[in-house]
N, C-alpha and C positions, 0 to 999 in steps of 0.2 A: 819350528820351536813350539808354535801355536798347536801343531798336530800332536807333538809328543806330549804336550801338557793335557791335551784333550784325552789322549790315550790314557795317561796315569789316571786322571779323574775318573775315566769310565771304570778302569780295574779297581779303583779304591770303593767306588759304588758298589760294584759286583762283590767284592768281598764283605762289605758292610751287610749287603743283602743275604749273603750266605750265612754269615754269622748270626743274622736274625731268624734264619729258618733254623739253624743248628740250635738255638736256644730252646724252640720248640713251644714257646709260650704265645705266641700270636702268629697271625699270618700277614700277609703284606698290608693289610688295612688296619692291624692293631687287633684284630678280632679274636677271641678265644671261642673255640679250639680250633687250632690250625693242623693238629696232628692226631693220630690214632691215641685212645686212652686205655690204659691197662687197669683192669678191675680185678683185684685180688680176693680170693676166698680164703679165709683162714682155717677152713675145715675141709675135710675129705669130700670127695663127690658123694651124692646120695642123699645128704641131709636138707632141711628146709633152706639153711643158708645158700648152697649150692644151687638149689631150685630158684632161689630168688635171683641170684646172679645171673643165670642163663635164660631167666625168663625176662628180667627187665634190661638186660645188656640190648638186644636190638630196639626196643623201644627208645632207650637212651640214644642210639645211633640216629633213629628217626629225628629226635628233637635236636641233636646237637651237630648232626650232619658229618661226623668222623665214625670210624669204626671203634667200638668198645671190645678190647680183647680180655676175655676171662681165663684167669689161671688160677689153680689151686695150690696154696702155700700152706699146708697144714702143719701143726705140730705145738706141743707144749700149751695146750689150751688157748691157742690163738696167738700166743706171744711171738711165734716166728714171723707171722705177717705183720703184726703191729710194729715189731722192732724194725723190720725191713721197711716199713712205711715210713716210720718217723726220720729215716734217714735219707728218704727221697727228696728232690727238688720240690719246693712247695709252689708248683706252677699249674696244679689241676690235671696233670697228665698221668699221675700215679695215684690211684685209689684204691681203697680197701672196704670190703664188706667189715661191719663191726656187730657184735653181741655185746651182752652183758659183762663179758670178760675184761671188756676195755674200761669198765667202771672198777672191777673186783680184783683183777689181777695184782693191783697195787698192795693188798692185803696178804699176799702169799709170797712174799719176797721176788716178784717179778718187777723188773725195771720197766714198768708200764704206768706211766702218768697221763691221764686224761688231758692235761694240759699240751702235751706233744701232738694233739690232732684237733683238726677242725672238722666238726660233723657237718655233714651235707643234708641228711635228712634220714627219716625212718621208713622203711618199705613194708614192714608186716608185723604182726604179732601171731604168737604160737601158743595158744593156751594148752595147759598141759594135762597129762593123765598119768595114772598108775595102771600099768598092763602086766599081765601074767602069762606065761606059756599056755596055750590052751588046754592043755592036759593038767594043769596045776591042782592041787587040792584046794587051793584058796577059792572060794565062791563068793566071799565079800571082803570089804577091806577089813572087818573085824575078824575074819578068819586069820589073816595075814598078821594083824596086831597080836592076836592070842597066841599064835606060835611063836612069833618075836618075843613075847614076854615069857614064853616057857622055855625058850632056847636063846638066851642073849647073845648077841654076836654071830649066830649061826644063819640067819635069814640074810640072803645076799641081793644087792640090786647093782645093776650096770649103770656107770656113770660115764658122762662124756669127757670126764676129767675132774680131778679134785678142785672144788671151788668154782666150778662152772654153774651155768644157768639151772641146771638140773641136779647137780650134786648138792648145791647149797641149800634148796628148799627140802632136800631129804634129809637134812640136818634139822630143819624145823619140824619135819614129821615126827622124829624120832623123839624131840623135845615134847611136842604135844600129846603124842601117844604114849610117852613114858617107856619107850622101848630102845633097844640096842640093835643096829643094824651093822652090816659089813659092805662097805663101798668096792666095787670092783671097777677100776677106771680103764677107760679106753680113749682113743684118740679121735673123739668126735662123736656125734650122735648117731651116726649111721651104723658104725660097728657095734656100739653100746646096745642099740635096740636089735640088731642081728644076734647078739649073743643071748639076750633074754629069749627071743624067738626060738633058738637052738637049745633052750633049756639048761644054758651055762650058768644062769643065776636065777634067783627066785623071781625077780620082777623088775620091770623098767619104769623109770619115772622119767618122762620126756615129752616132748610136744606130740599132742594128738596126731597132728598131721605126719610127723616123722614115724609113728607107730602105725599108721593107717595101712601102709603096704602090708606089713606083716600080719595086721589084724584081718584085712581082705584076704590074705592068702591063706587064712585058718592055722596061723602059727601062734598069734596072741590073741587075747582077749582083754578088753578093757574091764578094770575092777572098780575105778573111781576117777571121777573127773576133778581137776584141780581148777575149777570155774566157780563163780559165784552161782550161777543158775545151770541147770542141766544143757548139755549141749544139744543144739537143734539136729544135728546128724546122728546123734546116739541118745536119743530120749529115753531109752530104757536103762542107761547107765547112771547110778547115783552120783552127786557130787561127794567130795570127802567131806564137805561140811554136813550134809545130810547123814553121814556115817559117824559124826561126831568129832570130826578132826577138821577144824576151820582153817585150811590151808588153800590159798589160791597162788597160782604162779603161771606166768607166760613168758616164753623166750621171745625174743624181738630180733629184728634184722634191720641194720641200716647202712649207711655208706658214709665214709669220712675220708678226708684228706690229711696231708700233713700240716701241723700247725704253721702259720706265717702264709698260706695260700691267700692271695688278694681276695678282699671281700666281694668284688664283682665278679670273680671266678667262682667263689663257692655260691653266691647268689643265682648264677646262670646255670650250674650245675643242680642246685636243689631246685629250681623252676623246672628243669628238665626231669628231674626225678618225680616231683608233683605230678606232671602231667603222665609219666609212665605209670605211676601208680593207680592213677585214674582212668587208665585204658582198660576197656572191657576185656581185652584180650589177657592181660595180667591179671584182673580180678578173677577171671575165670579159673585160670590156672592155680592160683594161690587158694580160692575159696574151694576148689575140687580136691585139694590137699589137706582140707581141714585147717587152714590157716586163714588169718584175718588180714586183707589190705588195710594198712594203716601208715598214714602219712604224717610226719611232724617235720617242721623245717628246721634249719640250721639253729636258730636261736632256742626253739622248743627242746631239740634234742640235747643241747647244752645243759639246759636245766635238769632234764629227765636223767641224764647221765649221774649227775650230782645226787639226785634222788634216789637211784638204783644202788649207788655206793653207801648210801646211809641205810637202805633196806636189807642189803645182802651182808654187810660188815659183820653183824651180829651172828648170822648163820655160819660164816666162814670161821669166826672165833670158836663157835660151838665145835666145828670140825677139828679145830686146832688144839682143842681142850682148854681153851682160856675161860 
């Protein structure tokens, strides 16, 4: 009888252990992480977000001791990935990159609420630029503005999506310059910039780093930087402010988890991200791409997302004719 009771107890303990492993939240010692982590990219391969994910993933692996699996889940200005993430178990094993769209899609009839997410941290900032096909007749930003004034609605620009981090400031550009442009939306920055390089649109407004490949390849040239001061890597290119258009904008990329993720898990992920962003290998890749390694922790990002919503909201209303 004692032997039978002992056997049942051992079996029950084994089932409990298996149940603990299946939950995926902790290992036998109760420590996170115990399993691989999935890091989703809301955009297509080739942009600054995808570069961030594939650069930071192995560094996070070093910090966390588990594999970080990157997968692209593009579509609908990032909302495909964001909607997927909010429905995942809040245990730290499913994460997503995030950009300004997590703050702005709420203004565009998308069911995206920043309250559904727990920010982990910021990984980079991507100062912007206006670039034109290399054979464009526009030699200065004023040339572009003059043509747009003479031909309302006929000058086109490629956008990573209506209301996105680069479509929105284009609305501000129109207001400041007193012009009317036509947005041609694409599913992400990489195809939007490629369209400008192919001459399918008149100009690109996007991150300097995303445009860099096409500039280096002789397909695009920078017309103006959307920075406060001239870009150190492109000192001969004036800022839009120097050209009379006081417009600055930068994309940014961070990582977030579903809302309800335990604070200790968020803090562990945030600390791992801080170490990864400070790693010289990460900084070199990001800086070589004309991007800026930038870290904000979870609390700072929560505040920043609210500020971005306040900043982009009026631009999006302009695009909607409000």
